[in-house]
N, C-alpha and C positions, 0 to 999 in steps of 0.2 A: 616510591611512585612507579606505578606500572607503566611501561612504555606501550606505544600503540602496537608495536610488533607482538608484544606479549598478549595484549588484549585481543588481537586478531587470532592468535593461536588458541587462546582460551575460548573464543567464540566458536571456532571450528570444532574444538574437542569437547566442550562442555555445554554449549548453548545452541547446538543444532541436533535435532533428533535424528533417529535412524533413517527417516524418510527424506532428509535433506532440507528441513525447514528450521528457521530460527525460532526459538521459544522464549516465552516471557521469563521463565525460571530455569534453573539448572535442569538439564535433561534427566537427571536421576529422579526428579520429582514427577515425571510423567510415566505412564504405564502403557506403552504402545500395544501390548498384547490384548489389552482390554479397550483399546481405542479411547482411553481417557487422557486426553492431551491438555496440558496446562494452557496451551495457546489456542484460543478459539479462532484466531485469524492468522494461521501460519503463513499464508501467502502475503499478507500485509506486512508482518514483521520481517519476513525475508526480503521483501521489496525495500523496506526502509533500511535494512542492513546493507543491501546492495548499493543504495544511494550513498550511504555513509562511507563504505569502503571505496567507492569510486571517487568521492570528494577528497579522500585522504591519500591513498596510494594506488588505488585500482584493485580489482579483484584477482585473486590467485587462481591458478588452474584447478586446484583442489576444491575451492569454493564453487567455482563455475560448474565443475562436474557434479558436485553434490546437489546443487540447486536445479540444474537441468534435469537430473534424474528424478528429483522430487516432482517437478512440474510435469514431466512426461508421465510419471506413474499415477498422477492424480487427474489426468485428462480422460474424461468419459466419452466425449464426442466432440465434434467440431465446435470450438468456442465455448465448450461446457466443461468445467472442472469441478472436482469435489475438494473438500478441505484436506483430507488425508486419504491415502490409498485404501480402498475398501471401507470408507467411512459410512457407518450405519447408525451414527449417534443421533441423527436428526431426520425427520421425515423429508425435509427439503435439502438433504445433504448434497444432492446433485447440483444445486444452484448456489453459486457463491454470492456473498453479500457484496455491496458496493465497495466496502473497505478492501475486500480481497481482490476485487477487480482492479482497484487502484494499485494494490501491491503487485499484481501481475504486470501491470504497465510499468511500474517502477523498475522491476527486475528486467523486463524486456528492453527498456531504454539502456540499461547498463550492459546487459549480455547480448543485446541485438538478436532477440528471439522471434520478432515478428508477431507477437501476441496482440498488440493493439489493432493491427490491420485485420486480424481474424475476428476480434470482438466487434469492430466497426462493420465488417461485412455481414456478420450474423445479425447484429443489432438492426442494421438498415433493412434487413429482409424480414425481421420478426417484431416490428414495432418497438424495438429496443427492450423487449421482454426476454430475459435470459432464463428460460425454463425448458425442460425437456419436451419434445414433441408428444402430443397426446391427441391423436386424431379424433375429431368429433367433439372436442372440448374447446370452448371459447375461454381463453384465460381471463377475460374481463368479467366473466360471470361471477367469479369469486374474487373480488378486489382485495379482500383481506388477506387471501393466500398469495395472490399473484401480483398485487399492486406493488409490493416492496421490491419485486424483481424487475420492475420497469425503470430503466435508467433515465434520469431527468436531464434537461438541457445542459446543466453544469457538468454532469458526468460524461455526456456525449462530447462536450467540448474537450475534456481532458483526453479521452480516448482518441478523438480525431487528431488532436495536435501530436500525440505520441505516435500516431500512425502516419503522420505527414499529410493529413487531409485538412483542408481549410474549413474551419467551423463556421456555423451560421452566426449572424450578429446577435441573436437572442441567446445563443449558447454562450457566447463570450460575455454578454451582459450578466447572465445567471451565475457563471463561475466567479466573475469579479465581485458581484454583490454577496455571494456566499462567503467569500474570504473576508469581506468587510464585517459581515454579521458574526462570523466565527471568532474573530479576534476581540469582539466586544463581550464575550462570555466571561464569567467569573474566573478569578485567578486559578482555582483548583480544578477547573474544567479544562482538561488539556488534550483529550483525544482528538477532537476536530482540529485544534491548533497544530498538533504534531503532524497530522496528515496534510494540512495545507502547507506547512513548511516544506515537507518532502515533495509535495506536488509542485511548488514553485521551483525547487531544485531540478526536478525532472523536466519542467518546461524550459529551463535554461539549457539543460543538456540537449534538449530537442531543438534548440536554436530558435525558440518561439519569441517573437517580439511584437507586442501590440500596445499601443499607448494607454488604452483603458485598463488592461490587465496590469501593466506596469504601474499605473496610478494606484490601483487597488492593492498591489503588492507593497508599494511604498507606504500606504496607509496602514496596512497589516503589520509591517515591520515597525512602524512608528508606535502603534498601539501596544504591540507585544514588548517592545523595548521599554516603553513607559511602565507597563504593568509589572515586568520582571526585573527592571532596573539595570538591564545590560543589553547591548546590541547582539550578544551571543546568547539570547534567551532560549535557544534550543536546548542548552544544558539544563535549564530549569524545567522546561517542559518534559524532557526525558526523565529527569530526577523525580518528578511527580508521577508520571505515567508508568515508568518502569521501576516499581517499588523495590525490586531486588537490587540492593546496593552493590552487589558484586557483578551485575550484568555488564558485559564489555561495552555496551552502548554508551555508558557513562564516560568511560575513558576516551572512546572514539569521538564523542561530542566535544569533550574538553580539547581534544587535539585540534579541532577546527578553529578554536579561539587563539591558538598559539602563533 
């Protein structure tokens, strides 16, 4: 049985790419020279790893240094990051998905990097649309291209809480209801459930306490416990989502149940 110490070492040596991000598969299966990364959400997986390490033993200096370098090297402008340094694999590579914004917030909560404050400042000034400036172009003219870059109330809630900003009542409502809807999805649909579990951990680390969110969290835990047959259902969620059975996340999640 691999120990948590061994799993952490393996995570650092075998499941973090040269840019400082955690990958879905062994780093030997990615080709950084061609920008063909097995992990499409490097910021998300790194944020989830940061939360796991914090819950177990805390992050090491080596891990902190690797992640901080990766986040610094992928920053294009104020509050705008790309997936990997010099990422040219997608037309909209300059704009991160919501999942990756959540990952940045996860990491920032653990490493105290101030990223949520930056995201909230930018969002409040740009209608919560995270796109590069393009003078003379109205982002709402092409909703198919830009609409997905607009952060919804539930997203703003999470960013604001991580930034120490009081969210609006409808943002609280939207986040809570999104958790209720997420946990009702089929057994094998785990991506959203995994993110919500980590989001709840981050909210606890931020010291957030709200009766409605707590109620929704209680319901979320109840439904997931019932669906997966254990109160430590995060093990099952990770087992389904991270299909590489050698991934250190499996050992780290088991450690939480001990």
